[in-house]
C-alpha positions as CSV (number, residue, x, y, z in Angstrom):
1,X,68.9,-78.5,13.3
2,X,69.3,-77.8,17.1
3,X,70.6,-79.8,19.8
4,X,72.7,-82.8,19.9
5,X,70.1,-85.3,18.6
6,X,70.4,-86.5,15.0
7,X,67.2,-86.4,13.2
8,X,67.1,-89.6,11.2
9,X,65.3,-87.8,8.6
10,X,67.3,-89.1,5.7
11,X,64.9,-92.0,5.5
12,X,61.1,-92.0,5.3
13,X,59.4,-90.3,8.3
14,X,56.0,-91.1,9.8
15,X,53.5,-88.5,11.4
16,X,50.7,-89.6,13.4
17,X,47.5,-87.5,14.1
18,X,44.5,-89.7,14.3
19,X,41.7,-87.4,14.9
20,X,39.8,-84.9,15.1
21,X,39.3,-82.9,11.8
22,X,40.4,-79.6,13.2
23,X,43.3,-81.0,15.0
24,X,44.6,-82.6,11.7
25,X,44.2,-79.3,9.9
26,X,46.2,-77.6,12.7
27,X,49.2,-80.0,11.8
28,X,49.5,-78.6,8.3
29,X,52.1,-75.8,9.3
30,X,54.3,-78.5,10.9
31,X,54.0,-80.5,7.7
32,X,55.1,-77.4,5.8
33,X,58.0,-76.6,8.2
34,X,59.3,-80.3,7.9
35,X,59.1,-80.3,4.1
36,X,60.8,-77.0,3.7
37,X,63.8,-78.5,5.9
38,X,63.6,-82.0,4.4
39,X,62.1,-81.7,0.9
40,X,63.3,-84.9,-0.4
41,X,62.2,-87.1,2.5
42,X,59.0,-89.0,1.9
43,X,56.4,-88.1,4.5
44,X,53.8,-90.6,5.7
45,X,50.7,-89.7,7.8
46,X,48.7,-91.8,9.9
47,X,45.1,-91.1,10.4
48,X,41.8,-92.7,11.2
49,X,40.1,-94.1,8.0
50,X,37.3,-91.4,8.3
51,X,39.9,-88.5,7.9
52,X,42.0,-90.0,5.2
53,X,40.6,-87.7,2.6
54,X,41.7,-84.6,4.7
55,X,45.2,-86.1,5.4
56,X,45.5,-86.7,1.6
57,X,44.8,-83.3,0.7
58,X,47.7,-81.8,3.0
59,X,50.4,-80.5,0.6
60,X,53.7,-82.3,1.5
61,X,52.1,-85.5,2.5
62,X,53.2,-88.1,0.3
63,X,51.4,-91.3,1.6
64,X,48.4,-91.7,3.9
65,X,48.4,-94.7,6.3
66,X,44.8,-95.2,7.5
67,X,43.9,-97.2,10.5
68,X,40.4,-98.4,11.7
69,X,38.7,-96.1,14.4
70,X,38.4,-99.2,16.7
71,X,41.7,-101.1,16.5
72,X,42.2,-104.6,17.9
73,X,45.5,-106.9,18.0
74,X,45.4,-107.9,14.5
75,X,45.1,-104.2,13.3
76,X,48.0,-103.3,15.5
77,X,50.1,-106.1,14.0
78,X,49.2,-105.2,10.5
79,X,50.1,-101.7,11.1
80,X,53.6,-102.8,12.5
81,X,54.2,-105.0,9.4
82,X,53.3,-102.0,7.1
83,X,55.7,-99.6,8.7
84,X,58.4,-102.2,8.9
85,X,58.0,-102.8,5.2
86,X,58.2,-99.1,4.6
87,X,61.5,-98.9,6.4
88,X,60.5,-96.0,8.6
89,X,62.8,-95.2,11.4
90,X,61.4,-91.9,12.8
91,X,57.9,-91.4,14.0
92,X,56.4,-88.1,15.3
93,X,53.1,-88.5,17.2
94,X,51.3,-85.2,17.1
95,X,48.4,-86.9,18.9
96,X,50.1,-88.6,21.9
97,X,47.0,-90.1,23.0
98,X,46.7,-93.7,24.3
99,X,45.8,-95.2,20.8
100,X,48.4,-93.1,18.9
101,X,51.0,-93.9,21.5
102,X,50.4,-97.6,21.2
103,X,50.7,-97.2,17.4
104,X,54.0,-95.1,17.7
105,X,55.6,-98.0,20.0
106,X,54.2,-100.7,17.7
107,X,56.0,-99.0,14.7
108,X,59.2,-100.3,16.0
109,X,60.9,-97.1,14.8
110,X,64.3,-96.2,16.3
111,X,63.2,-92.6,17.0
112,X,59.8,-92.0,18.5
113,X,58.8,-88.4,19.2
114,X,55.8,-87.6,21.4
115,X,54.6,-85.1,24.1
116,X,55.6,-85.6,27.6
117,X,52.5,-86.9,29.4
118,X,51.8,-88.2,32.9
119,X,51.2,-91.8,31.8
120,X,52.3,-92.3,28.0
121,X,56.0,-91.6,28.2
122,X,56.7,-95.3,27.6
123,X,55.9,-94.9,24.0
124,X,58.6,-92.5,23.1
125,X,62.4,-92.1,23.4
126,X,62.3,-88.4,22.6
127,X,59.9,-86.4,24.7
128,X,58.8,-82.6,24.1
129,X,56.9,-80.5,26.4
130,X,53.4,-79.8,25.2
131,X,53.4,-76.1,26.1
132,X,56.0,-73.5,26.2
133,X,54.7,-70.6,28.5
134,X,57.1,-68.2,26.7
135,X,55.3,-68.7,23.2
136,X,51.8,-68.4,22.0
137,X,49.4,-71.3,23.2
138,X,47.8,-71.9,19.9
139,X,47.7,-75.5,18.9
140,X,49.7,-74.9,15.6
141,X,52.5,-73.7,17.8
142,X,52.4,-76.8,20.0
143,X,52.3,-79.0,17.0
144,X,55.3,-77.4,15.4
145,X,57.1,-77.5,18.8
146,X,57.0,-81.3,18.5
147,X,59.5,-81.1,15.8
148,X,62.1,-80.2,18.2
149,X,62.3,-83.9,19.0
150,X,64.0,-84.5,15.5
151,X,66.1,-81.3,15.9
152,X,63.9,-79.1,13.9
153,X,63.2,-75.7,15.7
154,X,60.2,-73.7,14.1
155,X,60.2,-70.2,15.2
156,X,57.1,-68.9,13.6
157,X,54.9,-71.5,11.9
158,X,54.2,-71.0,8.2
159,X,50.8,-70.1,6.9
160,X,48.4,-72.7,5.3
161,X,49.7,-73.4,1.8
162,X,47.1,-72.8,-1.0
163,X,44.9,-75.6,-1.9
164,X,43.9,-75.6,-5.6
165,X,40.2,-76.4,-5.4
166,X,40.0,-75.8,-9.2
167,X,41.9,-79.0,-9.7
168,X,39.1,-81.1,-8.0
169,X,36.4,-82.7,-10.1
170,X,33.1,-81.0,-9.3
171,X,30.4,-83.6,-8.2
172,X,27.0,-83.2,-10.0
173,X,25.7,-82.2,-6.6
174,X,28.1,-79.3,-6.2
175,X,28.9,-78.2,-9.8
176,X,25.6,-76.2,-10.5
177,X,26.2,-74.1,-7.3
178,X,29.6,-72.8,-7.7
179,X,28.7,-70.0,-10.0
180,X,26.0,-68.7,-7.8
181,X,27.2,-65.5,-6.2
182,X,27.1,-64.0,-3.6
183,X,26.2,-66.8,-1.4
184,X,26.7,-67.6,2.3
185,X,27.6,-71.2,3.6
186,X,26.2,-71.8,7.1
187,X,27.2,-74.7,9.3
188,X,24.3,-75.7,11.7
189,X,26.0,-77.1,14.4
190,X,29.1,-77.8,16.2
191,X,31.4,-80.4,17.6
192,X,29.4,-80.8,20.9
193,X,26.5,-79.2,22.6
194,X,28.5,-76.8,24.5
195,X,29.6,-75.1,21.3
196,X,26.2,-75.1,19.7
197,X,24.7,-71.6,19.0
198,X,21.2,-73.1,18.8
199,X,18.5,-73.7,16.3
200,X,16.6,-70.4,17.2
201,X,19.7,-68.3,16.4
202,X,20.4,-70.3,13.3
203,X,16.7,-69.7,12.2
204,X,16.8,-66.1,12.8
205,X,19.9,-65.6,11.0
206,X,18.8,-67.4,7.9
207,X,15.7,-65.4,7.9
208,X,17.5,-62.2,8.1
209,X,19.9,-63.3,5.2
210,X,16.9,-64.3,3.2
211,X,15.4,-60.9,3.6
212,X,18.5,-59.5,1.8
213,X,17.9,-62.2,-1.0
214,X,21.0,-64.0,-0.4
215,X,21.4,-67.6,-1.3
216,X,22.0,-69.5,1.9
217,X,23.5,-72.9,1.7
218,X,23.1,-75.1,4.8
219,X,25.6,-77.7,5.7
220,X,26.1,-80.2,8.5
221,X,26.5,-84.0,8.9
222,X,24.9,-84.9,12.3
223,X,21.3,-86.1,12.7
224,X,20.5,-82.8,14.4
225,X,22.2,-80.7,11.9
226,X,20.2,-82.4,9.0
227,X,16.9,-82.0,10.9
228,X,17.7,-78.3,11.3
229,X,18.6,-77.9,7.6
230,X,15.3,-79.7,6.5
231,X,13.4,-77.3,8.6
232,X,15.1,-74.2,7.5
233,X,15.2,-75.1,3.8
234,X,11.4,-73.9,3.8
235,X,12.7,-70.3,4.1
236,X,13.2,-68.5,0.7
237,X,16.6,-68.5,-0.6
238,X,17.8,-71.2,1.8
239,X,19.0,-74.6,0.4
240,X,19.6,-77.8,2.3
241,X,23.0,-79.2,1.6
242,X,23.2,-81.2,4.8
243,X,24.3,-84.8,5.1
244,X,27.4,-86.4,3.9
245,X,29.9,-84.1,2.2
246,X,33.3,-84.8,1.1
247,X,36.1,-82.4,2.2
248,X,36.7,-81.6,-1.5
249,X,33.1,-80.6,-1.8
250,X,33.2,-78.5,1.1
251,X,36.2,-76.7,0.1
252,X,34.9,-76.1,-3.3
253,X,31.6,-74.8,-1.9
254,X,33.2,-72.5,0.6
255,X,35.8,-71.2,-1.9
256,X,33.1,-70.0,-4.1
257,X,31.1,-68.3,-1.2
258,X,31.1,-64.7,-0.1
259,X,31.2,-65.9,3.5
260,X,31.2,-68.9,5.8
261,X,29.5,-68.8,9.1
262,X,29.9,-71.4,11.8
263,X,30.9,-72.2,15.4
264,X,34.0,-73.7,16.6
265,X,34.3,-77.0,14.7
266,X,36.0,-79.1,12.2
267,X,34.4,-77.7,9.2
268,X,35.4,-74.2,10.3
269,X,39.0,-75.1,10.3
270,X,38.6,-76.7,6.8
271,X,37.0,-73.5,5.7
272,X,40.0,-71.6,7.0
273,X,42.1,-73.3,4.3
274,X,40.3,-71.2,1.8
275,X,40.4,-67.4,1.1
276,X,36.7,-67.0,1.9
277,X,35.9,-64.7,4.8
278,X,35.0,-66.3,8.0
279,X,32.5,-65.6,10.7
280,X,33.6,-67.8,13.5
281,X,31.6,-68.2,16.7
282,X,33.6,-69.2,19.8
283,X,32.3,-70.2,23.2
284,X,34.1,-72.6,25.7
285,X,37.4,-72.5,23.8
286,X,39.7,-69.7,23.4
287,X,40.6,-68.5,20.0
288,X,44.2,-68.0,21.2
289,X,44.3,-71.8,21.3
290,X,42.1,-73.0,18.6
291,X,41.1,-70.2,16.2
292,X,41.6,-70.3,12.6
293,X,45.2,-70.3,11.7
294,X,44.8,-67.1,9.6
295,X,44.0,-63.4,10.3
296,X,42.9,-62.1,7.0
297,X,39.1,-61.8,6.4
298,X,38.2,-63.5,9.9
299,X,35.8,-62.2,12.2
300,X,35.8,-63.8,15.6
301,X,32.7,-63.5,17.6
302,X,33.0,-64.4,21.2
303,X,32.0,-63.2,24.6
304,X,34.4,-62.4,27.4
305,X,33.3,-64.6,30.5
306,X,35.3,-65.5,33.5
307,X,34.4,-69.2,33.1
308,X,36.1,-69.4,29.7
309,X,37.7,-71.7,28.6
310,X,36.0,-74.8,30.3
311,X,36.1,-78.4,30.3
312,X,32.9,-78.7,28.2
313,X,31.7,-81.5,30.4
314,X,29.2,-79.3,32.3
315,X,28.2,-75.7,32.2
316,X,28.0,-73.8,35.7
317,X,25.0,-71.8,34.2
318,X,23.4,-74.8,32.7
319,X,22.7,-73.0,29.5
320,X,26.2,-72.4,27.8
321,X,25.6,-68.6,27.7
322,X,29.1,-68.1,26.3
323,X,27.4,-69.3,22.9
324,X,23.8,-68.7,23.5
325,X,24.3,-65.0,24.4
326,X,26.0,-64.3,21.0
327,X,23.4,-62.1,19.4
328,X,21.9,-62.8,16.0
329,X,22.4,-59.0,15.2
330,X,26.0,-59.2,15.8
331,X,26.6,-62.2,13.6
332,X,24.3,-60.9,10.9
333,X,26.2,-57.5,10.9
334,X,29.5,-59.5,10.5
335,X,28.3,-61.4,7.7
336,X,26.7,-58.5,6.0
337,X,30.1,-56.8,5.7
338,X,31.4,-59.5,3.5
339,X,28.4,-59.8,1.2
340,X,27.7,-56.1,0.4
């Protein structure tokens, strides 16, 4: 405990991180740090319904409170009643966006912690600077920094805790694939077009892996990713596993693979929860801020360009060369080191 503020953590505590998938993963070290300090405190985690499975898998989270992606007045009032019934007096908003700020205020909690922002300070009565120039800029550090609002100073964020995927029931879709070794899991897209490596690159990579007679499992949920997987599944040794896939299924599949290949995205951060080697492609974002929160068996591939990082709203070159100029040969060589 630091400073003169009491924590209020003798009663249930609420964490808020509505979205996105990778950002939720980045809160896991903060959850661990909190539970290490307050092991008997019941921890509730607020997340949008589409990410409730991920929140439920975080060690240390005792209860998931899911809210609709689009929330009206009735949803806000229902949320307020639920939090009141739980008797929560401390809320930590790891998102501090407009929607989560409103939920924090609506909770009625006596202690409401959030990042200091230009226009949402009204939601909180304990404010923390989002960035500390004297410390690493990684999102995990920034998430842990928010705990200072309840008097908990985290020096070095803890590593991700192990998740026992062997305890998960294997679905009929995934079960027959787990014993196929070695295999490579390739995510065929990214969170937005500025982080996309491109169909031509993925196609050439799959062809090169196929020539090595390595089973390749193609994953991705968007329409474009599913279309790519359907086209590439005609290549020998490539198998289309695109479409809806639960977090548990993804973790099981990646855990049994020799390597995971993917661009900066939510699935990459989920894959980082396993011990499987990662080949991670980074373009607009800096790995110092959003790279996988582990160092073992991680190969980051990125190009140094003066325009990185960027807003990802437009590209001064029009072609996203930070991603498109990453060579297939470089990626293939990195993957090959893990499957030989």
